[in-house]
C-alpha positions, 0 to 999 in steps of 0.5 A: 341232923342231916343236910336235908333236914337242916334245909327243910328247917331253914326253908320253914324258918325263912318262910315263917319270917316271909323272907326271900332266899335273896334277902337271907343270902344278902344278909349273910353276904353269900350268893342266893344259889349258895343259900338255895343249896342249903335249903335243898340239902346239897351243901352244909353251911360252915360254922360261922354261917350257922351261927349267923343263921341262928341269930338271923332267925332269933333262935339258938344253935341247938334249936337250929340244928335239932328242931324236932328234939328237946334241945334243952342241954343235958348238962343243965340242972332240973331247975335250969332246964325248967327256966330255959323251957319257960323262957323258950315258951315265952319267946315263941308265944311273943313271936306268934303274937307279934303283930309287926311283921318284917315283910310289911316293911320296905325292902331296904328296911328289911335288909337293915333289920337282917344285917342288925340281927347278925351284928355283935353287941358292940356293932349294934351299939355303934350303929345305934349311936350313929343312927341317933347322931344322923337323926339328930343332924337331920332334925336340926337341918329340917328345923333350920330350913323351916326357919329360913 
């Protein structure tokens, strides 16, 4: 895949999720102009950024880098390739039928979801634990103020 093909694919993915270039750039902690250059095919994202982009759009690296090809790895056995194809088909159809859309959310909630998507499993667990704790504290404060 060349830079222009990758750029076109990134643009399609971003539009599919109804995101702005700024939202994607902010989630990646880069300038919007840098991300714009990726979409225009002027520059190529570094490997860590490619990984984050795949995570952000909920696809694998192979699908990110070769969307027009059958991205099933050739080293998989036939049964594993079939399982992988079925799994991808389920994932794509669930994405197409998902009625909740990130672009229906306020900007701050959209940004939170984008940050969450590029976190490691450990970071996600820590964030969820903290959010649960903050929520419980908020509920307790609300209950206390109602009783006053």
